C-alpha positions as CSV (number, residue, x, y, z in Angstrom):
1,X,4.7,-10.3,6.0
2,X,2.0,-10.5,8.7
3,X,2.2,-8.1,11.6
4,X,0.5,-8.8,15.0
5,X,-2.1,-6.3,15.9
6,X,-1.9,-7.0,19.6
7,X,-5.4,-8.3,19.8
8,X,-4.5,-11.8,20.8
9,X,-6.0,-13.5,17.8
10,X,-6.0,-11.4,14.6
11,X,-3.0,-11.1,12.4
12,X,-3.1,-8.9,9.3
13,X,-0.8,-7.2,6.9
14,X,-1.0,-3.4,7.3
15,X,-0.8,-1.3,4.2
16,X,2.6,0.0,3.7
17,X,4.3,2.2,1.1
18,X,6.4,0.2,-1.3
19,X,10.0,-0.1,-0.4
20,X,12.1,2.0,-2.8
21,X,15.1,-0.1,-1.9
22,X,13.8,-2.8,-4.3
23,X,13.2,-0.4,-7.1
24,X,15.6,0.6,-9.9
25,X,17.4,3.9,-9.3
26,X,15.4,6.9,-10.6
27,X,16.9,8.4,-13.7
28,X,18.0,12.0,-13.4
29,X,17.4,14.2,-16.4
30,X,20.4,15.9,-18.0
31,X,20.6,19.6,-17.1
32,X,19.6,21.8,-20.1
33,X,22.3,23.9,-21.7
34,X,20.9,27.2,-20.4
35,X,21.0,26.0,-16.7
36,X,24.2,26.1,-14.7
37,X,24.8,23.6,-11.9
38,X,26.3,26.2,-9.5
39,X,23.3,28.5,-9.8
40,X,20.8,28.1,-6.9
41,X,17.4,29.8,-7.1
42,X,15.5,30.2,-3.8
43,X,11.8,30.7,-4.4
44,X,10.1,32.9,-1.7
45,X,6.5,33.5,-1.0
46,X,4.7,36.0,1.2
47,X,3.8,34.8,4.6
48,X,6.7,32.4,5.1
49,X,8.6,32.2,8.3
50,X,11.9,34.1,8.2
51,X,14.1,31.3,9.7
52,X,13.3,28.7,7.1
53,X,13.5,31.3,4.3
54,X,17.0,32.3,5.5
55,X,18.5,28.8,5.5
56,X,19.3,28.4,1.8
57,X,20.3,32.1,1.6
58,X,22.9,31.6,4.3
59,X,24.2,28.3,2.9
60,X,24.3,29.1,-0.8
61,X,24.5,32.9,-0.8
62,X,27.6,33.8,1.1
63,X,31.1,33.5,-0.3
64,X,33.1,31.3,2.0
65,X,35.9,30.3,-0.4
66,X,38.4,31.4,2.2
67,X,37.2,28.5,4.4
68,X,37.4,25.9,1.6
69,X,33.7,26.1,0.6
70,X,33.1,26.2,-3.2
71,X,30.9,29.2,-4.2
72,X,27.4,28.9,-5.5
73,X,25.6,31.7,-7.3
74,X,22.4,32.6,-5.5
75,X,19.2,33.9,-7.2
76,X,16.5,35.0,-4.8
77,X,13.2,34.8,-6.6
78,X,9.7,36.0,-5.8
79,X,7.1,33.3,-6.4
80,X,4.4,35.9,-6.5
81,X,3.9,39.7,-6.7
82,X,5.6,41.6,-3.9
83,X,6.4,43.0,-1.6
84,X,6.8,39.8,0.4
85,X,6.1,39.8,4.1
86,X,7.4,37.2,6.6
87,X,5.5,35.9,9.6
88,X,7.3,38.5,11.8
89,X,6.0,41.4,9.7
90,X,9.3,42.0,7.9
91,X,8.9,43.2,4.3
92,X,11.2,41.6,1.6
93,X,11.9,42.6,-1.9
94,X,13.3,39.7,-4.1
95,X,15.7,40.9,-6.8
96,X,14.4,38.3,-9.3
97,X,11.1,36.9,-10.4
98,X,10.0,33.5,-11.7
99,X,11.9,34.0,-15.0
100,X,15.2,33.6,-13.2
101,X,14.4,30.0,-12.4
102,X,15.2,29.2,-16.0
103,X,19.0,29.6,-15.2
104,X,19.1,27.5,-12.1
105,X,20.5,24.1,-11.7
106,X,19.0,23.8,-8.3
107,X,15.6,25.3,-7.1
108,X,14.9,25.5,-3.4
109,X,11.4,26.1,-1.9
110,X,12.2,26.8,1.7
111,X,8.7,27.1,3.0
112,X,5.0,27.7,2.2
113,X,2.8,30.0,4.1
114,X,-0.2,27.8,4.7
115,X,-0.8,24.1,4.1
116,X,-4.5,24.9,3.5
117,X,-3.8,27.2,0.5
118,X,-2.8,26.3,-3.0
119,X,0.4,27.8,-4.3
120,X,0.2,30.2,-7.3
121,X,-0.2,28.3,-10.6
122,X,2.6,30.3,-12.3
123,X,5.1,29.3,-9.6
124,X,4.1,25.6,-9.9
125,X,4.5,25.7,-13.7
126,X,8.0,27.3,-13.3
127,X,9.0,24.5,-10.9
128,X,7.7,21.8,-13.2
129,X,9.6,23.3,-16.1
130,X,12.8,23.5,-14.1
131,X,12.5,19.8,-13.2
132,X,11.8,18.8,-16.8
133,X,14.9,20.6,-17.8
134,X,17.0,18.7,-15.3
135,X,17.1,21.0,-12.3
136,X,17.4,19.6,-8.8
137,X,14.3,20.6,-6.8
138,X,14.5,20.9,-3.0
139,X,11.6,21.5,-0.6
140,X,12.4,22.4,3.0
141,X,9.8,21.9,5.7
142,X,6.4,22.9,4.3
143,X,8.0,23.6,0.9
144,X,7.2,20.0,0.3
145,X,3.6,21.0,-0.1
146,X,4.6,23.2,-3.1
147,X,6.5,20.3,-4.6
148,X,3.5,18.0,-4.1
149,X,1.2,20.5,-5.6
150,X,3.4,20.7,-8.7
151,X,3.2,16.9,-9.0
152,X,6.9,16.3,-8.4
153,X,6.4,14.0,-5.3
154,X,4.0,11.6,-7.0
155,X,5.2,8.0,-6.4
156,X,8.2,9.3,-4.4
157,X,9.3,9.1,-0.8
158,X,9.2,12.4,1.0
159,X,9.1,14.1,4.3
160,X,8.0,17.4,5.9
161,X,7.5,18.9,9.3
162,X,6.0,16.1,11.5
163,X,3.0,18.3,12.4
164,X,2.0,18.5,8.8
165,X,2.9,15.0,7.6
166,X,-0.6,13.5,8.0
167,X,-2.1,16.4,6.0
168,X,0.5,15.9,3.2
169,X,-0.2,12.1,3.2
170,X,-4.0,12.7,3.1
171,X,-4.0,15.4,0.5
172,X,-1.5,13.7,-1.8
173,X,-2.0,9.9,-1.3
174,X,0.5,9.0,-4.1
175,X,3.3,10.5,-2.0
176,X,5.1,8.1,0.4
177,X,5.3,10.4,3.4
178,X,7.7,9.4,6.2
179,X,7.8,12.0,8.9
180,X,10.5,10.1,10.9
181,X,13.2,11.1,8.4
182,X,15.5,14.1,8.8
183,X,15.6,14.5,5.1
184,X,14.8,12.4,2.0
185,X,17.1,12.4,-1.1
186,X,15.3,10.9,-4.1
187,X,17.9,11.9,-6.6
188,X,16.6,15.0,-8.4
189,X,13.9,15.8,-5.8
190,X,14.8,16.3,-2.1
191,X,12.7,17.2,1.0
192,X,13.5,17.9,4.6
193,X,11.7,17.7,7.9
194,X,10.8,20.8,9.8
195,X,12.8,24.0,10.6
196,X,16.4,23.1,11.5
197,X,16.3,20.0,9.3
198,X,16.6,22.3,6.4
199,X,20.2,23.0,7.4
200,X,21.0,19.3,7.4
201,X,19.6,18.9,3.9
202,X,21.5,21.9,2.6
203,X,24.7,20.5,4.1
204,X,23.9,17.2,2.4
205,X,23.6,19.0,-0.9
206,X,27.0,20.6,-0.5
207,X,28.5,17.3,0.5
208,X,27.0,15.7,-2.6
209,X,28.2,18.4,-4.9
210,X,31.7,19.0,-3.4
211,X,32.5,16.3,-0.9
212,X,32.7,15.8,2.8
213,X,35.5,18.3,3.4
214,X,33.6,21.2,1.9
215,X,30.5,20.2,3.9
216,X,32.5,20.0,7.1
217,X,34.1,23.4,6.5
218,X,30.7,24.9,5.9
219,X,29.3,23.2,9.1
220,X,32.1,24.8,11.1
221,X,31.3,28.2,9.8
222,X,27.6,27.7,10.6
223,X,28.6,26.2,14.0
224,X,26.5,23.0,13.4
225,X,27.5,19.4,13.3
226,X,28.3,18.1,9.8
227,X,25.9,15.3,10.4
228,X,23.1,15.2,12.9
229,X,23.8,11.6,13.7
230,X,27.3,12.5,14.9
231,X,25.9,13.9,18.1
232,X,22.5,12.3,18.5
233,X,21.6,8.7,19.2
234,X,19.4,8.5,16.1
235,X,16.2,8.1,18.1
236,X,13.2,8.9,15.9
237,X,10.3,11.1,17.0
238,X,6.7,10.2,16.5
239,X,3.7,12.2,17.6
240,X,0.2,11.0,18.5
241,X,-2.3,13.2,16.9
242,X,-4.4,13.1,13.7
243,X,-5.5,15.7,11.1
244,X,-7.8,18.1,12.9
245,X,-10.6,17.4,10.5
246,X,-11.3,14.1,12.3
247,X,-12.5,16.0,15.4
248,X,-15.9,16.6,13.8
249,X,-16.2,13.2,12.2
250,X,-18.3,10.3,13.8
251,X,-15.1,8.2,13.9
252,X,-13.7,10.6,16.5
253,X,-15.6,8.8,19.3
254,X,-14.2,5.4,18.2
255,X,-10.6,6.9,18.0
256,X,-11.0,8.3,21.5
257,X,-12.2,5.0,22.8
258,X,-9.3,3.2,21.2
259,X,-6.8,5.5,22.8
260,X,-8.5,5.1,26.2
261,X,-8.2,1.3,26.0
262,X,-4.8,0.7,24.5
263,X,-4.0,-1.5,27.5
264,X,-6.7,-3.9,26.3
265,X,-6.3,-6.4,23.5
266,X,-8.7,-5.5,20.7
267,X,-8.4,-5.4,16.9
268,X,-9.7,-3.3,14.0
269,X,-12.8,-5.5,13.8
270,X,-13.8,-4.3,17.3
271,X,-13.3,-0.7,16.2
272,X,-15.4,-1.2,13.1
273,X,-18.2,-2.8,15.3
274,X,-18.1,0.2,17.6
275,X,-18.5,2.5,14.6
276,X,-21.5,0.3,13.3
277,X,-19.6,-0.3,10.1
278,X,-18.5,-3.2,8.1
279,X,-14.7,-3.8,8.2
280,X,-14.3,-2.8,4.6
281,X,-16.3,0.4,5.0
282,X,-14.5,1.3,8.2
283,X,-11.1,0.8,6.6
284,X,-12.0,3.0,3.6
285,X,-13.5,5.7,5.9
286,X,-10.5,5.7,8.3
287,X,-8.0,5.8,5.5
288,X,-9.8,8.7,3.8
289,X,-9.7,10.7,7.0
290,X,-6.1,9.9,8.1
291,X,-4.2,8.7,5.1
292,X,-3.3,5.5,7.0
293,X,-4.8,2.0,7.4
294,X,-6.5,1.5,10.7
295,X,-4.4,-1.5,11.6
296,X,-1.2,0.5,11.0
297,X,-2.5,3.4,13.1
298,X,-3.5,1.1,16.0
299,X,-0.1,-0.6,16.0
300,X,1.6,2.8,16.0
301,X,-0.5,4.1,18.9
302,X,0.4,1.0,20.9
303,X,4.1,1.6,20.2
304,X,3.8,5.3,21.1
305,X,2.2,4.3,24.4
306,X,5.0,1.9,25.0
307,X,7.5,4.7,24.2
308,X,5.9,6.9,26.8
309,X,5.9,4.2,29.5
310,X,9.6,3.5,28.8
311,X,10.4,7.2,29.2
312,X,8.3,7.8,32.3
313,X,8.2,4.6,34.3
314,X,10.3,1.7,35.7
315,X,8.0,-1.0,34.3
316,X,9.9,-3.9,32.7
317,X,9.6,-4.5,29.0
318,X,7.2,-7.4,29.6
319,X,5.0,-5.2,31.8
320,X,5.0,-2.4,29.2
321,X,3.9,-4.9,26.5
322,X,1.0,-5.9,28.6
323,X,0.0,-2.3,29.5
324,X,0.0,-1.4,25.8
325,X,-2.2,-4.3,24.6
326,X,0.5,-6.4,22.9
327,X,-0.1,-10.1,23.1
328,X,3.6,-10.7,24.1
329,X,6.9,-8.9,24.6
330,X,8.1,-10.4,21.4
331,X,5.3,-8.6,19.5
332,X,6.2,-5.3,21.2
333,X,9.9,-5.6,20.4
334,X,9.2,-6.4,16.7
335,X,6.8,-3.4,16.2
336,X,8.9,-1.1,18.3
337,X,12.0,-1.8,16.3
338,X,10.2,-1.3,13.0
339,X,8.6,2.0,14.2
340,X,11.5,3.5,16.1
341,X,14.6,1.8,14.9
342,X,15.8,0.2,18.2
343,X,14.7,-2.3,20.9
344,X,12.6,-1.0,23.8
345,X,15.5,-1.6,26.3
346,X,18.0,0.3,24.0
347,X,15.5,3.1,23.6
348,X,15.0,3.5,27.3
349,X,18.8,3.5,28.0
350,X,19.4,6.1,25.3
351,X,16.5,8.3,26.5
352,X,17.7,8.3,30.1
353,X,21.2,9.0,29.0
354,X,20.0,12.2,27.5
355,X,17.9,13.2,30.5
356,X,19.0,15.0,33.7
357,X,19.8,12.6,36.5
358,X,16.8,13.6,38.5
359,X,14.5,12.5,35.7
360,X,15.7,8.9,36.3
361,X,14.1,8.9,39.7
362,X,10.5,9.4,38.5
363,X,7.9,7.1,40.1
364,X,6.1,4.4,38.0
365,X,3.3,5.6,35.8
366,X,-0.2,5.2,37.3
367,X,-2.1,2.1,36.2
368,X,-5.2,4.1,35.4
369,X,-4.2,5.7,32.2
370,X,-7.7,7.1,31.5
371,X,-7.7,8.9,34.8
372,X,-4.3,10.4,33.9
373,X,-5.6,11.7,30.6
374,X,-8.7,13.1,32.2
375,X,-6.6,14.8,34.8
376,X,-4.6,16.4,32.1
377,X,-7.7,17.6,30.3
378,X,-6.9,15.5,27.2
379,X,-10.0,13.3,26.9
380,X,-12.3,14.1,23.9
381,X,-15.9,14.9,24.4
382,X,-17.9,17.8,25.7
383,X,-15.7,20.3,27.5
384,X,-12.5,18.5,26.7
385,X,-11.4,19.7,23.3
386,X,-10.9,17.9,20.0
387,X,-9.5,14.4,19.5
388,X,-6.3,15.8,18.1
389,X,-5.6,17.1,21.7
390,X,-6.2,13.6,23.1
391,X,-3.4,12.2,21.1
392,X,-0.7,14.8,22.0
393,X,2.1,13.5,24.2
394,X,2.4,15.9,27.2
395,X,6.0,17.1,27.6
396,X,7.2,15.5,24.4
397,X,10.1,17.5,22.9
398,X,9.2,18.9,19.5
399,X,12.5,18.0,17.8
400,X,13.4,16.6,14.5
401,X,15.9,14.0,15.8
402,X,15.6,11.8,12.7
403,X,18.2,9.9,10.7
404,X,18.5,10.8,7.0
405,X,18.2,8.2,4.3
406,X,20.3,8.8,1.2
407,X,20.0,7.0,-2.1
408,X,22.5,6.6,-4.9
409,X,22.6,9.7,-7.0
410,X,23.8,9.2,-10.6
411,X,25.3,12.4,-12.0
412,X,25.4,14.2,-8.6
413,X,28.6,12.9,-7.2
414,X,29.3,10.0,-4.9
415,X,27.5,9.9,-1.6
416,X,29.9,9.8,1.3
417,X,30.8,7.0,3.6
418,X,29.2,4.3,1.4
419,X,25.7,5.7,1.9
420,X,24.3,4.1,-1.2
421,X,21.1,2.4,-2.3
422,X,17.5,3.6,-2.6
423,X,15.8,5.2,0.2
424,X,13.2,3.1,2.0
425,X,9.9,4.8,1.6
426,X,7.5,6.0,4.3
427,X,6.0,3.2,6.3
428,X,2.5,4.4,6.8
429,X,2.8,6.2,10.2
430,X,1.9,9.6,8.8
431,X,-1.6,9.4,10.3
432,X,-0.1,9.2,13.8
433,X,1.1,12.8,13.4
434,X,-0.7,16.1,13.7
435,X,-1.7,18.6,11.1
436,X,-3.0,22.0,12.3
437,X,-4.2,23.8,9.1
438,X,-3.5,27.5,9.6
439,X,-1.1,27.9,12.6
440,X,2.3,29.4,11.6
441,X,4.7,26.7,10.4
442,X,8.0,25.9,12.0
């Protein structure tokens, strides 16, 4: 299906990950005899943040049978030689090593210390063996990088913290990364978005194993909603930046120009010309840097600009479409709904309903968007910082307000409330998200 680029003339089909909804359900291996379904192994590494590390320990490691929550048996395993130190300097000693993974029906990797480092080969081999023997493998937040390094995410939909989604997509191009999802359940391999989204995924696992009542009882004990969608509008969060490696690439200037001129109608051919490249070379170079096709990236940036204007101005939807380079309001509405799951008008209404009353009285956004960016010190070039800073939305709440996608899970119990069918895979927006390499995760 052709998608309008907003240039006024060109229409192209952006590269998108295949929709898993059209695929056959992925077969789940039978659990080997030596593994027990109630045994959960949590694999810890040195340098991981304490919050993410503690989530599966709290969910699966405390006996809450008095509250109607079936008991799991928890094995806390060291993925490397100890002692293990968290980002806060706490020193941990895990009672088990990698050998204990051989007894687990579920293996959880709650975090990984640095997305620029490779996990230990011994840990990766233990995870692969567990999966081959039918264990369910779960990666919370940056734990998805460990699963990807083990090859378990190849050809699968997955998510991770939105800051690191473009790096995951670039480093593992066979993974269908969708950073807009709260968590992704692909049967025997599950991943969650950042930080608190790990709680949502763990509650989903309890719901899958033991039903909605058990998950609700656990949620009450944890003082969290049983489902994030119960108290949120389901608005998805997108961010504007790219992997930081692009800051030193010649394409950085072209990217900065595109962001400064989103109010104009131009297409990818114009960007290729500015880079002095053929369209084919430009597409290949852009994809190698960002993990996304340039057309999809450009559409996403226009949608993100529209999102900002809807949040901060009183422009009509028609005016927003013009100020974001869309050829017509119809084009804006179509792309906006595909990217964010709602119409522009509905998004604005839901956003304002969540904001304090005084935020509704903000004046219209200035027409000169380039001046606004310069005033905020966000324009790339000498003295202005890397391009990744250009793309950051000032004041954007860093929250994982996503909606989970749950597929049918043969052998794992019935999903609640009729949530069946395959998950729709990532839709190519990962390159619109940032990926600092070495800052603490979470």
